VOTIMAR-500207 format. One record per residue (C-alpha): z, y, x. Coordinates in steps of 0.001 Angstrom, whole numbers, plus 500000, padded with zeros to 6 digits. Layout:
<sites>
<site Z="Z" Y="Y" X="X"/>
...
</sites>
This chain:
<sites>
<site Z="513396" Y="502726" X="529997"/>
<site Z="511773" Y="505485" X="531757"/>
<site Z="508907" Y="507415" X="529635"/>
<site Z="505947" Y="507181" X="531551"/>
<site Z="504367" Y="510695" X="531934"/>
<site Z="501139" Y="509804" X="534463"/>
<site Z="498371" Y="508726" X="531925"/>
<site Z="494972" Y="507647" X="533614"/>
<site Z="491730" Y="509318" X="532788"/>
<site Z="490763" Y="505964" X="530886"/>
<site Z="492404" Y="502597" X="530256"/>
<site Z="491711" Y="498888" X="529465"/>
<site Z="493002" Y="496743" X="527021"/>
<site Z="494697" Y="494699" X="529910"/>
<site Z="496668" Y="497998" X="530649"/>
<site Z="498788" Y="497133" X="527410"/>
<site Z="500596" Y="494226" X="528594"/>
<site Z="500513" Y="495334" X="532559"/>
<site Z="503583" Y="496222" X="534350"/>
<site Z="506790" Y="496593" X="531761"/>
<site Z="504418" Y="497019" X="528306"/>
<site Z="503950" Y="494092" X="527213"/>
<site Z="507841" Y="494015" X="525543"/>
<site Z="507053" Y="497657" X="524278"/>
<site Z="503773" Y="496682" X="522823"/>
<site Z="505178" Y="493551" X="520977"/>
<site Z="507866" Y="495557" X="519752"/>
<site Z="505404" Y="498307" X="517820"/>
<site Z="503311" Y="495467" X="516917"/>
<site Z="506324" Y="493860" X="515398"/>
<site Z="507762" Y="496512" X="513343"/>
<site Z="504059" Y="496987" X="512011"/>
<site Z="504164" Y="493451" X="511049"/>
<site Z="507526" Y="493276" X="508838"/>
<site Z="505374" Y="495544" X="506325"/>
<site Z="501940" Y="494267" X="506741"/>
<site Z="502978" Y="490626" X="505757"/>
<site Z="505183" Y="491422" X="502599"/>
<site Z="502289" Y="492444" X="500139"/>
<site Z="500823" Y="489074" X="500488"/>
<site Z="503704" Y="486725" X="501135"/>
<site Z="505774" Y="488306" X="498400"/>
<site Z="502536" Y="487922" X="495749"/>
<site Z="501921" Y="484270" X="496774"/>
<site Z="505550" Y="483692" X="495397"/>
<site Z="506469" Y="485789" X="492680"/>
<site Z="505176" Y="483039" X="490199"/>
<site Z="508157" Y="480820" X="491951"/>
<site Z="510686" Y="483685" X="491710"/>
<site Z="509593" Y="484259" X="488100"/>
<site Z="510434" Y="480839" X="486992"/>
<site Z="513773" Y="480861" X="488856"/>
<site Z="514982" Y="484098" X="487877"/>
<site Z="513564" Y="485208" X="484917"/>
<site Z="511234" Y="487818" X="486207"/>
<site Z="507581" Y="487220" X="484435"/>
<site Z="508241" Y="490733" X="482512"/>
<site Z="509190" Y="492595" X="486236"/>
<site Z="506293" Y="491343" X="488360"/>
<site Z="504301" Y="494826" X="488221"/>
<site Z="507816" Y="496527" X="488917"/>
<site Z="508224" Y="494340" X="491970"/>
<site Z="505233" Y="495633" X="493871"/>
<site Z="505815" Y="499319" X="492326"/>
<site Z="509483" Y="498978" X="493734"/>
<site Z="508211" Y="498177" X="497199"/>
<site Z="505563" Y="500570" X="497639"/>
<site Z="508160" Y="503627" X="495901"/>
<site Z="510710" Y="503052" X="498840"/>
<site Z="507455" Y="502925" X="501011"/>
<site Z="506509" Y="506369" X="500222"/>
<site Z="509877" Y="507772" X="500967"/>
<site Z="510096" Y="506119" X="503837"/>
<site Z="507118" Y="507065" X="505036"/>
<site Z="507508" Y="510819" X="503859"/>
<site Z="510781" Y="510146" X="506033"/>
<site Z="510169" Y="508098" X="509117"/>
<site Z="509560" Y="511329" X="511563"/>
<site Z="511954" Y="513897" X="510723"/>
<site Z="515044" Y="510320" X="510872"/>
<site Z="513744" Y="510527" X="514679"/>
<site Z="514127" Y="513945" X="515401"/>
<site Z="517280" Y="513986" X="513736"/>
<site Z="519268" Y="510857" X="515113"/>
<site Z="516688" Y="509821" X="518160"/>
<site Z="514354" Y="507285" X="517572"/>
<site Z="516537" Y="504446" X="518470"/>
<site Z="519217" Y="505050" X="515965"/>
<site Z="516739" Y="505676" X="513466"/>
<site Z="514794" Y="501883" X="513960"/>
<site Z="518146" Y="500595" X="513686"/>
<site Z="518474" Y="502191" X="509987"/>
<site Z="514917" Y="501333" X="509687"/>
<site Z="515032" Y="497670" X="510417"/>
<site Z="518981" Y="497301" X="509044"/>
<site Z="517683" Y="498557" X="505443"/>
<site Z="514929" Y="496283" X="505672"/>
<site Z="516714" Y="493118" X="506614"/>
<site Z="519038" Y="493995" X="504105"/>
<site Z="516765" Y="494069" X="501181"/>
<site Z="515097" Y="491289" X="502429"/>
<site Z="518529" Y="489691" X="502381"/>
<site Z="518921" Y="491460" X="497847"/>
<site Z="515915" Y="489765" X="497049"/>
<site Z="517438" Y="486103" X="498866"/>
<site Z="520253" Y="486316" X="497726"/>
<site Z="519259" Y="487681" X="494307"/>
<site Z="520949" Y="485546" X="490846"/>
<site Z="518488" Y="488184" X="488745"/>
<site Z="515455" Y="490193" X="488491"/>
<site Z="517430" Y="493593" X="489236"/>
<site Z="518827" Y="492076" X="492276"/>
<site Z="515250" Y="491544" X="493162"/>
<site Z="514353" Y="494574" X="492381"/>
<site Z="516721" Y="496278" X="494341"/>
<site Z="515817" Y="494206" X="497565"/>
<site Z="512329" Y="495084" X="496546"/>
<site Z="513139" Y="498715" X="496799"/>
<site Z="515144" Y="498608" X="500163"/>
<site Z="512665" Y="496477" X="501856"/>
<site Z="510153" Y="499343" X="500928"/>
<site Z="512414" Y="501947" X="502324"/>
<site Z="513016" Y="500209" X="505586"/>
<site Z="509598" Y="499115" X="506062"/>
<site Z="508308" Y="502655" X="505268"/>
<site Z="510798" Y="504252" X="507902"/>
<site Z="509800" Y="501265" X="510390"/>
<site Z="505977" Y="501495" X="510111"/>
<site Z="506278" Y="505362" X="510284"/>
<site Z="508796" Y="505215" X="513504"/>
<site Z="506462" Y="502632" X="515140"/>
<site Z="503907" Y="505109" X="515118"/>
<site Z="506183" Y="507894" X="516909"/>
<site Z="507149" Y="505435" X="519736"/>
<site Z="504008" Y="504904" X="520432"/>
<site Z="504010" Y="508371" X="522025"/>
<site Z="507469" Y="507526" X="523792"/>
<site Z="506419" Y="504176" X="525053"/>
<site Z="502900" Y="504741" X="526102"/>
<site Z="500876" Y="507171" X="528030"/>
<site Z="498572" Y="509208" X="525803"/>
<site Z="495495" Y="507400" X="527573"/>
<site Z="496717" Y="504638" X="525555"/>
<site Z="497217" Y="505634" X="522106"/>
<site Z="494021" Y="504789" X="520833"/>
<site Z="493926" Y="501334" X="521717"/>
<site Z="498150" Y="501155" X="520718"/>
<site Z="496711" Y="502307" X="516979"/>
<site Z="493456" Y="500097" X="516713"/>
<site Z="496382" Y="497140" X="517979"/>
<site Z="498669" Y="498527" X="515142"/>
<site Z="495366" Y="497835" X="512864"/>
<site Z="494672" Y="494466" X="513718"/>
<site Z="497843" Y="493578" X="513042"/>
<site Z="497600" Y="494379" X="509297"/>
<site Z="494417" Y="491878" X="509913"/>
<site Z="496382" Y="489126" X="511265"/>
<site Z="498682" Y="489716" X="508639"/>
<site Z="496187" Y="489010" X="505964"/>
<site Z="495384" Y="485538" X="507640"/>
<site Z="498902" Y="484542" X="508166"/>
<site Z="501296" Y="486088" X="505343"/>
<site Z="499563" Y="483958" X="502398"/>
<site Z="499893" Y="480770" X="504529"/>
<site Z="503829" Y="481766" X="504670"/>
<site Z="504252" Y="482143" X="501385"/>
<site Z="502453" Y="479371" X="500077"/>
<site Z="504190" Y="476949" X="502019"/>
<site Z="507920" Y="478333" X="501094"/>
<site Z="506445" Y="478420" X="497231"/>
<site Z="504830" Y="474835" X="497253"/>
<site Z="508168" Y="473736" X="498961"/>
<site Z="510093" Y="475292" X="496111"/>
<site Z="512398" Y="477631" X="498129"/>
<site Z="510919" Y="481240" X="498224"/>
<site Z="514020" Y="482987" X="498976"/>
<site Z="513749" Y="481132" X="502257"/>
<site Z="510603" Y="483856" X="502653"/>
<site Z="513148" Y="486715" X="502596"/>
<site Z="515601" Y="484883" X="504882"/>
<site Z="512538" Y="484472" X="507412"/>
<site Z="511775" Y="488487" X="507360"/>
<site Z="515242" Y="489149" X="507305"/>
<site Z="515747" Y="487135" X="510525"/>
<site Z="512914" Y="489241" X="511943"/>
<site Z="514373" Y="492354" X="510993"/>
<site Z="517356" Y="491904" X="513027"/>
<site Z="515226" Y="490518" X="516002"/>
<site Z="513434" Y="493943" X="515359"/>
<site Z="516789" Y="496274" X="515733"/>
<site Z="517735" Y="493955" X="518927"/>
<site Z="514520" Y="494426" X="520575"/>
<site Z="514468" Y="498209" X="520129"/>
<site Z="517960" Y="498443" X="520985"/>
<site Z="516874" Y="496915" X="524583"/>
<site Z="513618" Y="498488" X="525055"/>
<site Z="514021" Y="502119" X="523847"/>
<site Z="515883" Y="504674" X="526328"/>
<site Z="518813" Y="506555" X="524225"/>
<site Z="517501" Y="510206" X="523263"/>
<site Z="514204" Y="509165" X="523019"/>
<site Z="512222" Y="511482" X="520222"/>
<site Z="515350" Y="513178" X="519317"/>
<site Z="515395" Y="516976" X="518694"/>
<site Z="516408" Y="519756" X="517212"/>
<site Z="515618" Y="518933" X="513556"/>
<site Z="513245" Y="521548" X="512181"/>
<site Z="510531" Y="522124" X="509397"/>
<site Z="511261" Y="522117" X="505867"/>
<site Z="513396" Y="519383" X="504247"/>
<site Z="511802" Y="516509" X="502930"/>
<site Z="510118" Y="515847" X="499599"/>
<site Z="512635" Y="514401" X="497455"/>
<site Z="512080" Y="516108" X="494508"/>
<site Z="508391" Y="514890" X="494135"/>
<site Z="509527" Y="511306" X="494899"/>
<site Z="512264" Y="511777" X="492599"/>
<site Z="509745" Y="512778" X="489890"/>
<site Z="507184" Y="510185" X="490696"/>
<site Z="509831" Y="507693" X="490823"/>
<site Z="510028" Y="508542" X="487270"/>
<site Z="507074" Y="508518" X="486289"/>
<site Z="506113" Y="505429" X="487635"/>
<site Z="509177" Y="503955" X="485608"/>
<site Z="508164" Y="505259" X="482383"/>
<site Z="504928" Y="504231" X="482633"/>
<site Z="506160" Y="500369" X="483510"/>
<site Z="508736" Y="500560" X="480564"/>
<site Z="505665" Y="500954" X="477929"/>
<site Z="505483" Y="497399" X="478079"/>
<site Z="509491" Y="497076" X="477554"/>
<site Z="509642" Y="499055" X="474001"/>
<site Z="509421" Y="496566" X="471125"/>
<site Z="506687" Y="498687" X="469358"/>
<site Z="503258" Y="500465" X="470105"/>
<site Z="504719" Y="504104" X="469032"/>
<site Z="507440" Y="503640" X="471488"/>
<site Z="505180" Y="502226" X="474021"/>
<site Z="502658" Y="505169" X="474039"/>
<site Z="505306" Y="507297" X="474226"/>
<site Z="506871" Y="506094" X="477363"/>
<site Z="503121" Y="506435" X="478553"/>
<site Z="502619" Y="509586" X="477610"/>
<site Z="506108" Y="510522" X="479291"/>
<site Z="504844" Y="508777" X="482613"/>
<site Z="501620" Y="510663" X="482468"/>
<site Z="503007" Y="513942" X="482157"/>
<site Z="505261" Y="513627" X="484747"/>
<site Z="502624" Y="512164" X="487129"/>
<site Z="501293" Y="515841" X="486410"/>
<site Z="504127" Y="517320" X="486848"/>
<site Z="504309" Y="515757" X="490377"/>
<site Z="501408" Y="517163" X="491593"/>
<site Z="502304" Y="520531" X="489849"/>
<site Z="505652" Y="520274" X="492020"/>
<site Z="503938" Y="519069" X="495491"/>
<site Z="501303" Y="521825" X="495218"/>
<site Z="503932" Y="524474" X="495282"/>
<site Z="506807" Y="522738" X="497796"/>
<site Z="507074" Y="523871" X="501537"/>
<site Z="507105" Y="520258" X="501973"/>
<site Z="504469" Y="518269" X="500607"/>
<site Z="503286" Y="514906" X="500422"/>
<site Z="499292" Y="515796" X="499633"/>
<site Z="497301" Y="518833" X="499965"/>
<site Z="497712" Y="522154" X="497799"/>
<site Z="494216" Y="521175" X="496553"/>
<site Z="495047" Y="517733" X="495588"/>
<site Z="495305" Y="517946" X="491978"/>
<site Z="492239" Y="519794" X="491575"/>
<site Z="489083" Y="517720" X="491453"/>
<site Z="486339" Y="520709" X="491933"/>
<site Z="488214" Y="520620" X="495616"/>
<site Z="486768" Y="518165" X="498245"/>
<site Z="490454" Y="517338" X="499091"/>
<site Z="491017" Y="516715" X="495127"/>
<site Z="487868" Y="514827" X="494234"/>
<site Z="488510" Y="512386" X="497148"/>
<site Z="492271" Y="511954" X="496843"/>
<site Z="491726" Y="511339" X="492692"/>
<site Z="488697" Y="508941" X="493894"/>
<site Z="491366" Y="506804" X="496090"/>
<site Z="494083" Y="507333" X="493827"/>
<site Z="491845" Y="505552" X="490507"/>
<site Z="490490" Y="502944" X="492211"/>
<site Z="493537" Y="502289" X="494262"/>
<site Z="495471" Y="501773" X="490506"/>
<site Z="492188" Y="500107" X="488988"/>
<site Z="492345" Y="497060" X="491499"/>
<site Z="495897" Y="496682" X="492391"/>
<site Z="496566" Y="494380" X="489316"/>
<site Z="494765" Y="491455" X="490702"/>
<site Z="497286" Y="491825" X="493820"/>
<site Z="500385" Y="491735" X="491485"/>
<site Z="498980" Y="488827" X="488741"/>
<site Z="496205" Y="487402" X="490866"/>
<site Z="498386" Y="484424" X="492127"/>
<site Z="500086" Y="483411" X="488815"/>
<site Z="496491" Y="483915" X="486612"/>
<site Z="495097" Y="481545" X="489060"/>
<site Z="497756" Y="478724" X="489489"/>
<site Z="498141" Y="478899" X="485557"/>
<site Z="494147" Y="479004" X="484718"/>
<site Z="492643" Y="477115" X="487599"/>
<site Z="495340" Y="475239" X="488635"/>
<site Z="494986" Y="476697" X="492382"/>
<site Z="498034" Y="475724" X="494842"/>
<site Z="500141" Y="478734" X="495926"/>
<site Z="498585" Y="478416" X="499576"/>
<site Z="495206" Y="478896" X="497947"/>
<site Z="495617" Y="481578" X="495400"/>
<site Z="497315" Y="483716" X="498343"/>
<site Z="494092" Y="483390" X="500668"/>
<site Z="492071" Y="484050" X="497762"/>
<site Z="494183" Y="487479" X="496908"/>
<site Z="493682" Y="487900" X="500775"/>
<site Z="489390" Y="487810" X="500409"/>
<site Z="490085" Y="491473" X="499496"/>
<site Z="491437" Y="492635" X="502765"/>
<site Z="488840" Y="490293" X="504473"/>
<site Z="485973" Y="491966" X="502967"/>
<site Z="487204" Y="495358" X="503463"/>
<site Z="487604" Y="494808" X="507236"/>
<site Z="484178" Y="492945" X="507810"/>
<site Z="482306" Y="495742" X="505751"/>
<site Z="484026" Y="498638" X="507471"/>
<site Z="482958" Y="497236" X="510594"/>
<site Z="479595" Y="496473" X="509275"/>
<site Z="478533" Y="499920" X="508056"/>
<site Z="480994" Y="502214" X="511106"/>
<site Z="478939" Y="504475" X="513156"/>
<site Z="475876" Y="504363" X="510371"/>
<site Z="474867" Y="506298" X="507542"/>
<site Z="474169" Y="508468" X="505064"/>
<site Z="477701" Y="508977" X="504519"/>
<site Z="476266" Y="509391" X="500637"/>
<site Z="475026" Y="506313" X="499828"/>
<site Z="477641" Y="504087" X="501189"/>
<site Z="480569" Y="505922" X="499133"/>
<site Z="478787" Y="505653" X="495917"/>
<site Z="477668" Y="502375" X="496652"/>
<site Z="481083" Y="501326" X="497770"/>
<site Z="482691" Y="503284" X="494780"/>
<site Z="480245" Y="501484" X="492596"/>
<site Z="480475" Y="497948" X="493447"/>
<site Z="484188" Y="498090" X="493288"/>
<site Z="483820" Y="499000" X="488973"/>
<site Z="480892" Y="496298" X="489060"/>
<site Z="483567" Y="493855" X="490373"/>
<site Z="486518" Y="494927" X="488447"/>
<site Z="484471" Y="493931" X="485483"/>
<site Z="483499" Y="490419" X="486923"/>
<site Z="487062" Y="490232" X="487301"/>
<site Z="487616" Y="490468" X="483591"/>
<site Z="484878" Y="487934" X="482810"/>
<site Z="485598" Y="485230" X="485301"/>
<site Z="489649" Y="485075" X="485121"/>
<site Z="489993" Y="483493" X="481838"/>
<site Z="487394" Y="480959" X="482437"/>
<site Z="485920" Y="480948" X="485586"/>
<site Z="484428" Y="479091" X="487925"/>
<site Z="486263" Y="479786" X="490734"/>
<site Z="484036" Y="480392" X="493099"/>
<site Z="482290" Y="483230" X="491344"/>
<site Z="485862" Y="484804" X="491019"/>
<site Z="485971" Y="484438" X="494559"/>
<site Z="482971" Y="486263" X="495058"/>
<site Z="484453" Y="489393" X="492557"/>
<site Z="487347" Y="489550" X="495250"/>
<site Z="485109" Y="489677" X="498190"/>
<site Z="482882" Y="492048" X="496504"/>
<site Z="485547" Y="494465" X="495469"/>
<site Z="487025" Y="494462" X="498683"/>
<site Z="483771" Y="495155" X="500216"/>
<site Z="483330" Y="497941" X="498133"/>
<site Z="486064" Y="499793" X="499508"/>
<site Z="484958" Y="498950" X="503082"/>
<site Z="481748" Y="500664" X="502365"/>
<site Z="483221" Y="503546" X="500841"/>
<site Z="486614" Y="504417" X="502592"/>
<site Z="485875" Y="505460" X="506291"/>
<site Z="483174" Y="508072" X="505292"/>
<site Z="485421" Y="509120" X="502121"/>
<site Z="488168" Y="509909" X="504888"/>
<site Z="485717" Y="511954" X="506794"/>
<site Z="483920" Y="513756" X="504226"/>
<site Z="487840" Y="514846" X="503119"/>
<site Z="488913" Y="515965" X="506144"/>
<site Z="486118" Y="517530" X="507415"/>
<site Z="485623" Y="519968" X="504112"/>
<site Z="489855" Y="520711" X="504570"/>
<site Z="490612" Y="523780" X="505969"/>
<site Z="491419" Y="523897" X="509822"/>
<site Z="495129" Y="523854" X="509172"/>
<site Z="495184" Y="520910" X="506863"/>
<site Z="493198" Y="518701" X="508539"/>
<site Z="495822" Y="516411" X="509866"/>
<site Z="497554" Y="516563" X="506682"/>
<site Z="494747" Y="515843" X="504874"/>
<site Z="493985" Y="512500" X="506567"/>
<site Z="497876" Y="511672" X="506216"/>
<site Z="497494" Y="511998" X="502841"/>
<site Z="494959" Y="509714" X="502112"/>
<site Z="497409" Y="506568" X="502410"/>
<site Z="499674" Y="508381" X="500857"/>
<site Z="497071" Y="508394" X="497435"/>
<site Z="496658" Y="505149" X="498164"/>
<site Z="500248" Y="503995" X="497769"/>
<site Z="500825" Y="506366" X="494496"/>
<site Z="497716" Y="505010" X="493293"/>
<site Z="499023" Y="501358" X="493853"/>
<site Z="502395" Y="502367" X="492279"/>
<site Z="501162" Y="503769" X="489203"/>
<site Z="498901" Y="500890" X="488645"/>
<site Z="501162" Y="497973" X="489448"/>
<site Z="503266" Y="499761" X="486691"/>
<site Z="500671" Y="500210" X="484495"/>
<site Z="499579" Y="496556" X="484655"/>
<site Z="502992" Y="495389" X="484222"/>
<site Z="503028" Y="497330" X="480899"/>
<site Z="499814" Y="495856" X="480141"/>
<site Z="501064" Y="491924" X="480615"/>
<site Z="503757" Y="492663" X="479063"/>
<site Z="502281" Y="493636" X="475717"/>
<site Z="500377" Y="490794" X="475586"/>
<site Z="503311" Y="488698" X="476297"/>
<site Z="504136" Y="487612" X="480045"/>
<site Z="507371" Y="488769" X="479447"/>
<site Z="507948" Y="485777" X="477774"/>
<site Z="506451" Y="483166" X="480273"/>
<site Z="502643" Y="482416" X="481295"/>
<site Z="501216" Y="480192" X="479696"/>
<site Z="497582" Y="479125" X="479453"/>
<site Z="496862" Y="480858" X="476143"/>
<site Z="498826" Y="484826" X="477588"/>
<site Z="496931" Y="484327" X="480778"/>
<site Z="493933" Y="483481" X="479236"/>
<site Z="494336" Y="487048" X="476868"/>
<site Z="495665" Y="488750" X="480366"/>
<site Z="493257" Y="487573" X="482394"/>
<site Z="490611" Y="489720" X="480693"/>
<site Z="492500" Y="492528" X="479795"/>
<site Z="494047" Y="493209" X="482784"/>
<site Z="490803" Y="494223" X="484285"/>
<site Z="489287" Y="495387" X="481268"/>
<site Z="491629" Y="498067" X="480559"/>
<site Z="491265" Y="499435" X="483971"/>
<site Z="487765" Y="499653" X="484139"/>
<site Z="487605" Y="503314" X="482538"/>
<site Z="489788" Y="504247" X="485230"/>
<site Z="487650" Y="502965" X="487755"/>
<site Z="485238" Y="504697" X="486007"/>
<site Z="486824" Y="508053" X="486664"/>
<site Z="486992" Y="506943" X="490465"/>
<site Z="483270" Y="506494" X="490677"/>
<site Z="482801" Y="510127" X="488870"/>
<site Z="484699" Y="511422" X="491202"/>
<site Z="483390" Y="510029" X="494356"/>
<site Z="479988" Y="511731" X="493113"/>
<site Z="481705" Y="514748" X="493267"/>
<site Z="483295" Y="513895" X="496314"/>
<site Z="479467" Y="513193" X="497696"/>
<site Z="478026" Y="516583" X="495873"/>
<site Z="475702" Y="518429" X="498027"/>
<site Z="478092" Y="521550" X="497718"/>
<site Z="480329" Y="519501" X="499218"/>
<site Z="480365" Y="521604" X="502626"/>
<site Z="483449" Y="524322" X="501973"/>
<site Z="486620" Y="523849" X="501203"/>
<site Z="485544" Y="523354" X="497269"/>
<site Z="482416" Y="521642" X="495753"/>
<site Z="481627" Y="525033" X="493807"/>
<site Z="481696" Y="526958" X="496941"/>
<site Z="484155" Y="528720" X="496061"/>
<site Z="487442" Y="529556" X="498250"/>
</sites>
């Protein structure tokens, strides 16, 4: 296949499937789907996984391992393409993803399952990153915006379909089949990439700094230490483990700020700066709300007798509301109002979940879940625009890419912390009604202070002085 070099001045949606572009368009959509469908599918079947291989103590680790792999994969995908070429890189990414799915499907114990989740995240991070690289190789520049919009739509479609996939396998009592299904899709993706991408596409002489391996290693140790807090036999040991994890998070920010190859802007650790305040807001709010993604299905099935499919769709309600709210306020203003309102709604919804998860009623729980997603939808695009606009010109592109990275880091840390809290409440010994009722309150109430920090960071982000590189006006 030859790369197209004659972009039109404008393009239409039907141009994406004209000529020989339909298979290429399907390829990048399929690669995005592999990761997009993972979270809700796995969240829906996790109660079944835990009952089968004894993983109640490791709910949070299953999410954190996938996210850590995704962070490393996303940070190195571009370099993988440059070093080896797009087609071999996609083969490696799809192969690692498929291998991770197979490891999860075959896992006789939770340890093997977590290894599979880590490999799924790594392979999925590579595949998604490489699909974005592939857009510039497979499509003329005039179509890039439409292709990227379509890839965003794939995430929305995954929200509709993945709870059904996970729920059907869970209700049939064959949760391993869900991972075999995605392993097969990973292999099919490899074959399609080999057929559709010309040899040598994306290859070049390696340039720039080494990938941020040191930061990812320290971040991984931080997440492990925080998650391990729930596995120690005494409260003192748990507290030490959590403190070590927080200290390692601080070390991660320090290392990243000084590194030549970074995951976040240099100012990310300074909440006095616009980027620092905005990324702190994203980190805190994502960490504070991930507990429902990790434990929501188990709590709904145990306390409210929801079928796995219903529980999965309630989990997906947050993503529905996020998209609807984002579309509803697109192009509107003022941004200060929507950022403050959205982040405030997220905190109130978290309080609502703490009060309603243990006792219901279920419709009110759904409202709280939807409100939480809507809060993100109200605030996200305006926060992103403000962060980028107030970042020095040389770092603006980097500031844009750092926001999903901060989101992934927050989710990984929050998942580990939620796992520690759940295990301290007895989840490691099984999910009974009494334990679920207790955890249904504390898994959300414990994160309200973190959500409050996120809201305060939003106030800093929207302060009247936020018109330059820092909120105080200093360089």
